[in-house]
C-alpha positions, -999 to +999 in steps of 0.1 A: +736-342+508+708-338+483+713-350+448+700-322+424+719-330+392+723-359+367+745-367+338+735-389+308+765-400+286+751-402+251+781-397+228+786-432+214+781-443+178+755-470+186+773-496+164+753-525+178+722-510+160+738-503+126+725-496+100+696-481+120+720-457+138+739-446+107+719-413+104+701-411+138+714-413+174+709-447+191+693-427+220+665-417+196+654-452+187+618-455+197+604-480+222+566-481+218+561-443+215+591-426+231+628-425+223+652-443+247+666-411+261+631-399+271+627-429+294+660-420+311+650-384+315+617-394+330+634-418+354+656-389+366+627-366+370+609-393+389+638-391+415+631-353+420+661-342+398+655-316+372+689-304+361+704-328+336+736-326+314+736-348+283+770-356+270+768-357+232+790-358+201+789-347+165+756-357+147+735-358+179+715-326+175+683-347+173+686-351+211+685-314+216+656-310+191+635-336+209+636-318+242+632-283+227+600-265+218+586-269+183+564-239+175+556-251+140+544-285+152+525-270+181+507-246+158+498-274+135+485-296+162+465-267+177+450-259+143+440-295+138+424-297+172+448-324+184+449-310+219+460-342+236+490-346+213+498-309+217+499-311+255+521-342+252+546-324+229+547-294+252+553-316+283+584-331+267+600-297+264+592-289+300+604-322+316+637-309+329+664-282+326+687-299+301+723-288+291+742-304+262+779-309+265+800-320+235+825-348+241+852-343+214+867-378+217+849-409+229+873-422+255+851-444+276+823-440+301+846-425+328+857-398+304+822-390+294+812-385+330+843-364+335+829-340+308+802-331+333+826-319+360+818-282+355+781-289+353+783-307+387+801-278+402+811-295+434+778-312+440+769-349+440+756-362+407+737-391+394+749-408+361+727-429+339+734-448+307+705-443+283+707-478+269+687-491+298+650-488+305+641-494+342+605-503+349+602-497+386+574-488+410+599-464+426+624-448+401+656-467+401+674-434+404+653-426+435+663-459+450+699-449+446+696-413+458+678-424+489+707-447+497+732-419+489+715-395+512+717-421+539+754-431+535+769-400+519+790-421+495+790-436+460+760-458+453+756-481+422+727-501+410+731-538+412+714-567+395+720-605+395+733-618+362+741-652+346+775-663+333+771-644+301+764-612+321+798-615+338+813-609+304+792-578+297+792-559+330+813-548+360+810-575+387+813-566+424+828-583+455+808-578+487+825-565+518+795-564+540+757-569+536+739-539+551+704-552+544+686-575+520+692-551+491+721-529+502+758-540+502+791-523+510+816-531+482+850-546+487+861-546+450+849-548+414+861-558+380+850-549+345+837-579+324+858-605+343+840-636+328+825-664+349+859-679+359+871-647+376+838-631+386+836-622+423+798-628+424+767-627+403+761-591+412+767-567+384+767-529+381+740-520+357+744-484+344+731-464+373+753-445+397+752-417+422+786-401+429+800-376+454+821-347+440+853-367+446+845-390+416+860-364+392+894-365+409+892-403+409+885-404+371+915-381+365+937-405+385+925-435+365+947-447+337+932-456+303+927-493+296+943-513+267+918-496+243+927-461+255+894-457+274+888-447+310+864-472+325+841-458+353+845-492+371+882-485+374+876-450+386+852-463+413+880-487+424+903-457+428+876-440+449+872-472+469+907-468+483+896-435+499+860-440+509+832-466+511+812-475+480+777-491+483+755-511+459+717-513+459+700-544+444+673-524+427+636-534+428+619-536+395+626-547+359+655-536+336+656-539+299+691-537+283+680-519+251+717-514+241+715-549+226+690-559+199+675-588+219+671-567+250+655-540+229+630-564+215+623-578+250+617-543+264+595-534+235+573-564+238+571-563+276+563-526+278+538-530+249+520-558+269+516-533+298+505-504+277+468-495+282+462-490+244+484-518+229+484-545+256+454-566+245+460-562+207+497-573+212+485-604+232+462-613+203+490-609+178+514-630+199+488-658+203+481-658+166+519-661+158+523-690+182+495-711+167 
């Protein structure tokens, strides 16, 4: 079954980045020259998906504005002869067909994805957290959709983590190794810690779901904080059908944390055709 739609949950407060996120959405924080959410949208488009629902909340209109046309800005750039910038601005507005859905209460990632049920309309759907930047030769989402189209069941992105990572992410138990990078899952647990972790394989914010995920989310009880965790919903689904994990090929930057954000900024700047060499000179001068 072809994956034609994607959901981006983007309703959170971004408390890890306060005070920077007091008056702007975390998803609009810039890495080099693009906001975080644009990297996510471009990853989705790189997988051949153009219909995207962004789950938002109060105070997030900047997300809509960023992907909308700006006639005043376009006229200004055209008048000043800044044609390259003009084309870049117009390209952003035409990247994908975006819908924006308001989440009235922030009740966990599972609940945020559930807000996209009507948008999915009975089709499979990818879900991506916009905190992460995936720098991959083949779009991380494409790696997952290829596996979904092969197996016809839920696929999650996996990465190997250290002990601290077992406290931050959902950790999976392997049922069967399909290939070097593809696994069938037996179980999973959200943030178990190193003592209880099944493995060093973590679910890292990228999913492709069949339509049954929405019934599974509705059957998932809230946790102790009143939130519906998507990991728990996948476990409900696991009782009914297989779930697979793909150990993605590429590099991931967890820009939902300040240190990961700095790592991503520096690493991507070093690869940037305009800034790479100047950044190397700056780093060398700082290390003297």
